[in-house]
C-alpha positions, 0 to 999 in steps of 0.5 A: 500500500502506498503511503501518502506524502513520505515514502513508506519504511523499507520494512515492517518494524516493531520494538520497545524502547529502553527508558531511564529516569531522565527520559521518563521525566520528559513531558512525552516519550515513546515506550513502543512503536511499530509499523506492522500489518498483523491481521490481529493486534492487541494492546492494553494488558501489559500497560497501565493508566499512564500509557496511551496508544495512538494508531494510524490506520492505512487500511480498514480495521475493527477496533474493540474496547470495553466490549464496544466495537468500532469500524476504522477506515483508512486515514483514521486515528485511534487514541486510547488509554491503555488501561483496558484491553484494546484489540484491532482486527483487519476485515479483509484477508489481504494484510495492510498497514498501520502505524502505532505508538505507545506514549508515556510522559508527565504531560501525556494524561493531561493532553489525552484528556484534552482530546479524548472522545467517546469512540476514540476515533479521529478522521485525518485529512489525507493531505494533512500532516498527521501521517507525516508525523507518525512516519517521522517517529519511525525515522528517529535514531533511538539507539545512538543517543536515547535521550536525544531521540526521545526528546525529538520524539517528544516534540513530534508527539506534542505536534500530534496532540496539537493536530488532534486537538484542532480536529476535536475543536472542529467537531465541537464547533460543528455541535455549536452551529448557528440555528440557520446553519444547523437547520440548513445542514440537517435539511440537506442531510434529510434530503440526501437520505430521502433521495439517495436512490435517485439521481442526486447532484450538488445543485439540487441539494443546495437548492433544497436549502436555499443557499448558493452552491459555493457557500453551502458546499464550504459550510457543509464541509466545515461542519461535517468534515466531508464534502457533500459528494463524499457524504452522499457516497458514504451514505449510499455505501452504508445502505448497500452494506445492509442490502448485501448482508440481509438481502439476496439481491444481485450486486447490480440490483444492490447498486441500482437500489442505492442510486448507482446506474453503473455497477462498476462505479458502485464497486469502485466506490464500495471498495474505496470506502470498505477496502473490499469488494461488495462480493467479499463484504457479503461473504464476510458479513 
């Protein structure tokens, strides 16, 4: 799998870092890091309340914590305390990549509490800097001078927390929309949900809320994190997943039922989001 802005590491790696009193006095330091493609991955049992996991997914995973199961898409980040078992399972037989780190440090809990969410998930902008930061941690020389390596890692970890904090603030802002904006976005979403089986274009959606195309497209993305086109695509694919799981319709019939006239386009969009074909999804679910 090709990584986005920087070249992927030459090989998979996973190692625990040696620390001492000086390193453990730092605001942030790394306890463990890995670039792996294991189909099943678990953390939590050997860690404690002061350890925190960050995982950048380059594939489609399922994440389980406290008996709650969450789907993870490509370019999503999991951030969780390691005080309870955390498990990750790839939903496709073909192995794919993800990067994880275990963080300690005197400021780790404070910064974690600033960004924590109920589902532990953050949607990363593929064109942003979060993946670069994870890759940067993999490239540090931790052996020749452990303290210097950990200080460099600490600066990157601080940037990670800062970037995730900005994402969490954007989510909070979406929850505090002005009434007119909230009404318009809810109206647009309702319009999509009622008309996803038919031809849907951005002009029609914007007309349904009485805003100009340019203004409303920008407002929609600012407050949902995705474009209108992405929202429509993801909504249609989610409806298709239900049909694939619970009906005996053919793939072509499923595509037509969720608004795709072209089965090939449906299959490509489905695989882009789910990282498996509709037939594979039906087999597994």
